[in-house]
C-alpha positions in Angstrom: 0.1 -0.5 0.0 1.6 3.4 -1.1 2.7 5.6 1.8 1.2 9.3 1.6 4.7 11.8 1.4 2.9 15.5 3.2 4.5 18.4 3.8 5.4 19.1 7.9 3.2 20.9 9.8 3.9 24.1 10.0 3.1 26.7 13.3 0.8 29.4 12.9 4.0 31.6 12.0 5.0 30.4 8.9 1.5 30.4 6.5 3.1 28.2 3.5 5.8 26.6 2.1 8.2 26.0 -1.4 9.1 22.8 -2.5 13.1 23.6 -2.9 13.6 20.3 -4.6 13.0 16.5 -5.0 15.9 14.3 -4.7 14.2 11.0 -6.2 12.4 11.1 -9.5 9.8 8.6 -9.5 10.4 4.8 -10.2 13.9 5.6 -8.5 14.8 3.4 -5.5 14.9 4.7 -2.1 16.7 3.5 1.2 14.8 4.2 5.0 16.0 7.4 5.8 17.6 9.0 2.6 16.6 12.0 1.7 13.3 12.7 -0.4 12.7 16.4 -0.7 13.5 19.7 0.3 10.4 22.1 1.6 12.0 25.8 2.1 10.0 27.8 4.6 10.4 31.8 5.3 12.7 30.8 8.0 14.5 27.2 7.4 14.3 24.4 4.9 12.8 21.5 6.2 14.2 17.8 5.4 11.4 15.0 4.6 12.9 11.5 4.1 11.6 7.9 3.4 10.4 6.1 5.8 11.8 2.8 4.9 13.2 1.0 2.1 11.0 1.4 -1.0 10.3 3.2 -4.4 9.2 6.6 -4.6 6.2 6.8 -6.4 3.6 9.9 -8.3 5.3 13.5 -7.7 1.8 15.8 -7.1 4.1 18.8 -5.9 6.7 19.5 -8.2 9.3 22.2 -7.4 8.7 25.6 -7.3 5.1 25.3 -6.1 3.9 26.3 -3.0 2.6 23.8 -0.3 0.6 24.1 2.7 0.9 22.5 6.2 0.2 18.8 6.0 -0.3 19.0 2.3 0.2 15.8 0.3 3.3 15.9 -2.0 3.2 12.6 -3.3 3.6 8.8 -2.3 6.0 6.5 -1.8 6.2 2.7 -2.3 7.2 0.3 0.3 8.9 -2.4 -0.2 12.7 -3.7 -1.6 14.8 -1.4 -2.2 15.7 -1.8 -6.6 19.5 -4.3 -6.5 22.4 -3.1 -8.3 23.4 -5.4 -11.6 26.0 -7.5 -9.5 22.9 -8.8 -7.6 24.0 -6.3 -3.8 21.8 -3.6 -2.9 23.3 -0.4 -2.5 23.8 1.3 0.4 24.3 4.7 1.8 27.9 4.2 1.9 28.3 3.1 -1.7 26.3 5.1 -4.1 28.8 3.0 -7.2 26.2 4.0 -10.6 26.2 0.8 -13.2 27.7 3.0 -15.4 31.5 2.6 -13.9 31.8 6.0 -12.3 33.2 6.7 -9.2 32.1 5.4 -5.7 30.8 8.2 -4.0 28.9 8.5 -1.3 25.3 10.3 -1.4 25.7 14.0 0.4 28.8 14.4 -2.4 27.1 13.3 -4.8 24.3 15.8 -4.5 27.4 18.8 -3.3 29.4 17.6 -6.7 26.1 18.3 -8.7 25.1 21.2 -7.1 28.3 22.8 -8.0 28.9 21.5 -11.2 31.6 19.4 -9.7 33.7 16.8 -12.3 33.3 14.0 -10.4 35.8 11.8 -12.6 38.4 14.5 -10.8 37.3 14.6 -7.3 39.9 11.5 -5.2 37.8 9.6 -2.8 39.5 9.4 0.7 37.1 7.0 2.1 37.2 3.2 2.3 38.2 1.9 -1.0 38.3 5.1 -3.0 34.6 6.0 -1.8 34.5 9.8 -2.3 33.0 11.8 0.6 31.3 14.8 1.4 34.9 16.6 2.9 36.3 15.3 -0.3 34.2 17.3 -2.2 35.0 20.6 0.0 38.4 20.1 -0.6 38.1 19.8 -4.1 36.5 22.8 -4.8 38.6 25.1 -2.3 41.5 23.6 -4.0 40.5 26.0 -7.4 39.2 23.0 -9.6 37.7 23.8 -12.2 33.9 23.4 -12.2 31.9 21.0 -15.5 30.3 22.6 -17.4 26.5 23.6 -16.2 23.7 22.9 -18.1 21.0 23.2 -16.0 21.4 25.5 -13.7 21.6 28.3 -16.8 18.3 27.2 -18.4 15.6 30.0 -19.1 13.2 27.8 -17.8 14.8 26.7 -14.9 12.8 26.6 -11.5 13.1 28.3 -8.3 14.7 25.3 -6.8 17.8 26.2 -8.6 17.9 29.5 -6.5 17.0 27.6 -3.3 20.0 25.7 -3.9 21.9 28.6 -1.3 24.7 26.3 0.1 27.1 26.3 -3.0 30.2 27.1 -2.7 31.1 28.8 -6.0 28.5 30.9 -8.1 28.5 29.1 -11.3 27.8 32.2 -14.3 26.7 31.4 -17.8 29.0 32.2 -20.9 29.8 35.9 -21.8 27.2 37.4 -23.9 28.2 37.5 -27.6 26.8 41.1 -28.1 27.9 43.2 -24.4 31.1 41.1 -23.5 29.5 41.2 -20.1 28.2 38.4 -17.4 25.0 38.5 -16.1 22.8 36.2 -14.2 19.5 36.6 -13.0 17.7 34.0 -10.6 14.6 34.7 -8.1 15.1 35.3 -4.0 15.4 32.1 -2.1 11.6 32.1 0.3 14.4 32.4 2.7 16.2 35.3 1.5 13.3 37.4 0.6 11.6 36.9 4.0 15.1 38.6 5.3 14.5 41.4 3.3 10.7 42.0 4.2 11.8 41.4 7.8 14.9 43.9 7.6 12.2 46.3 6.2 9.7 46.4 8.3 12.2 46.6 11.1 13.8 49.8 9.1 9.7 51.2 8.5 8.3 50.4 11.4 10.4 50.8 14.8 11.6 53.9 15.8 15.0 52.4 15.8 18.4 54.1 17.1 21.9 53.3 17.9 24.0 53.9 20.8 27.7 52.9 20.8 30.2 52.2 23.7 33.5 49.8 23.9 34.4 47.7 26.1 38.0 46.4 27.6 38.0 42.8 26.9 41.3 42.2 28.7 39.8 41.1 31.8 37.7 38.4 30.4 40.3 37.4 27.7 42.3 36.8 30.6 39.6 35.0 32.9 39.1 32.3 30.0 43.0 32.0 29.9 43.4 31.5 33.0 40.3 29.2 33.5 40.5 27.5 30.0 42.1 23.9 30.7 39.8 23.1 33.9 36.5 24.8 33.0 36.9 22.5 29.2 38.1 19.5 31.0 35.0 19.7 34.0 32.2 20.9 31.5 33.5 19.2 27.9 33.2 22.4 26.0 35.4 25.6 26.2 35.1 28.6 27.2 33.9 31.1 25.0 33.1 34.8 24.3 29.3 34.2 23.7 28.6 32.5 27.0 29.8 35.5 29.0 28.1 38.0 26.5 24.7 36.0 27.4 25.2 36.3 30.7 26.1 39.9 30.9 23.0 40.4 28.9 20.7 38.5 30.5 22.1 40.3 33.6 21.3 43.5 32.3 18.0 42.5 31.1 16.8 42.1 34.5 17.9 45.5 35.8 15.9 47.0 32.6 13.2 45.5 31.8 11.9 47.9 29.4 15.0 46.5 26.9 13.2 43.2 27.7 9.8 43.9 26.4 7.9 44.4 23.2 5.1 46.7 21.7 2.2 44.8 20.9 -0.7 47.0 19.6 -0.9 49.9 22.0 0.0 47.5 25.0 3.7 47.3 26.1 4.2 43.3 27.1 7.0 43.0 29.8 8.3 39.3 29.8 9.4 38.3 32.9 12.0 35.5 31.5 15.4 36.1 29.4 14.9 34.5 26.0 18.5 35.2 24.1 18.4 34.8 20.4 21.9 33.9 18.8 22.6 35.1 15.1 24.0 32.9 13.0 25.3 33.1 9.6 24.5 30.3 7.7 25.6 29.4 3.3 21.6 29.7 3.2 21.3 33.2 5.0 20.8 34.3 9.0 18.8 32.6 11.5 18.6 33.2 15.1 17.8 30.2 17.2 16.8 31.1 21.0 18.5 30.2 24.1 15.3 30.2 26.3 15.4 30.7 30.2 18.9 32.0 30.1 18.7 33.4 33.6 18.5 29.3 34.9 21.4 28.3 32.7 25.1 28.5 33.9 27.5 29.7 31.5 28.6 26.0 30.3 25.1 25.1 29.9 24.8 28.3 27.3 28.0 27.6 25.6 26.8 23.9 24.8 23.6 25.7 24.0 25.2 27.7 21.5 27.5 25.1 20.0 24.7 22.3 19.5 22.3 25.5 17.5 25.7 26.5 15.4 26.2 23.1 14.4 22.6 22.4 13.9 22.4 25.8 11.7 25.0 25.0 9.1 23.6 21.4 8.7 20.2 23.2 8.6 18.8 20.5 11.3 17.5 23.8 13.1 13.6 23.9 13.5 11.0 26.3 13.5 10.5 25.8 17.0 14.4 26.7 17.9 13.7 30.0 15.8 10.1 31.0 17.6 9.9 33.8 20.1 13.0 35.7 21.9 13.2 38.5 23.8 16.1 39.9 22.8 19.9 39.2 20.1 22.5 39.3 20.1 24.4 39.3 16.8 28.5 39.0 16.3 30.2 40.6 12.9 33.5 40.2 15.1 33.9 37.0 13.8 34.0 38.3 10.1 36.1 41.5 11.1 33.3 43.7 11.5 35.2 47.4 13.7 31.6 48.6 14.0 28.1 48.7 12.6 24.5 49.0 13.6 22.2 46.0 14.4 19.0 46.2 12.8 16.0 45.1 15.1 14.5 41.7 14.8 10.9 43.0 15.5 9.0 42.6 18.1 11.6 42.6 20.4 13.0 46.2 21.4 16.4 45.7 21.2 19.4 44.0 19.4 23.1 44.2 20.7 26.1 43.5 18.1 29.6 42.7 19.2 32.2 43.5 17.2 36.1 42.8 16.5 38.8 43.0 19.1 41.3 45.4 18.2 44.5 46.4 20.3 44.1 50.4 20.5 46.2 52.8 23.3 43.2 53.8 25.5 44.3 56.7 28.5 43.9 55.6 31.8 45.0 57.2 35.0 46.9 59.8 33.3 48.9 57.5 31.3 48.7 56.2 27.5 48.1 51.9 27.6 47.5 49.6 24.6 44.0 47.9 25.7 42.2 44.8 23.7 38.8 46.7 23.0 35.6 45.9 21.5 33.2 48.4 20.3 29.1 47.7 21.1 26.3 48.7 19.4 22.7 48.4 20.9 19.9 49.0 18.3 16.3 50.1 20.1 13.4 51.4 19.5 12.8 54.4 20.9 8.8 54.0 21.1 9.7 51.7 24.1 13.2 52.5 24.9 14.0 56.1 26.2 17.9 57.0 25.4 18.5 57.0 29.7 17.8 53.6 29.8 19.4 52.1 26.2 22.9 54.3 27.7 22.5 52.9 31.2 21.9 49.4 29.3 25.0 49.0 27.4 27.0 50.8 30.1 25.8 47.9 32.8 27.4 45.3 30.3 30.6 46.7 29.6 30.4 47.1 33.5 29.9 43.2 33.9 32.5 42.1 30.9 35.4 44.7 32.3 34.6 43.1 36.0 33.6 39.9 35.6 33.2 38.9 39.1 30.1 41.2 39.2 28.2 38.8 37.0 28.5 35.9 40.0 27.9 38.4 43.0 25.0 40.3 41.3 26.5 43.7 41.9 
């Protein structure tokens, strides 16, 4: 009996999704848990896998089509997977084609095909010469020449082509014979379009203003150097900057609850908890998973959650529930070398804290010029809700807690 393949159940905040791409074609053999189809929403890309061994049946929703929550996408025929001509069923780690092409894992094949790489030119490091995903990444980073673009440059290319945002190097069409210039037009992915929409909403619908300060990161850096080994040994996670920033932000939010509030119509909603979002950059776009109830978590717990969310974000494994809510956001442009910027609000939150690059600068202390590792901090806030006085004092509080980290533990 055929099994229905349905779209996931979307939460109320997600109206619908788009079929990004089918990874199998009707009649093609599928192994249990092998990826069948990607559904792209405003926030993330959801993967639907095969419930068991079998064959993909009829496809009802093609790539690029809009789907509703729990809508029927196609059918799956359970049963034994097709066998290779040699009579042995292929495994997930032994994707050898009957044509004699190199052995390559499914994930590696998908990545190579998306980037138009010549599989025959990639050396496999896996067992028996199997080409792994890491081999494909290394091949691309080494500057290997991509195979000639085919489907991605067709005029009739579907929206699914644009949904493949996790590419390594963009493929451009040939030089125009008339103008001698190169251009390529692709539609925005649903996620990128939603990000653009949210940024415009924040600029147009809030009275956004930014205040700046700077923090001497020396005490935090000394703390990390002194306790890193024992912290890692006990908690099995490294002591990073983000855990300390989250704790400092949490303390500041408790002292200035208006910064932790939000506007709902003509009402101000005060939150008696601190749910802090951590902005994470991925190949597909910016996502903001939420660390909930940070007031109840230790620094080690926060670091573990940040590490877990970071891995899930890069692998596309974040769920919609991981990014819903949040009362405040941290974004760290410093990891990309940004010295100063004005972060944009994440509505309906009232504020967002931007961290930046740590850079040695001459500072005046007690009449003497000394070199200190300094970081600029930027707090963007909704001036409809937060007054300038509160925003400045809030940021000064974070600065004080970071420059004297013992105050975080002593609550002073």
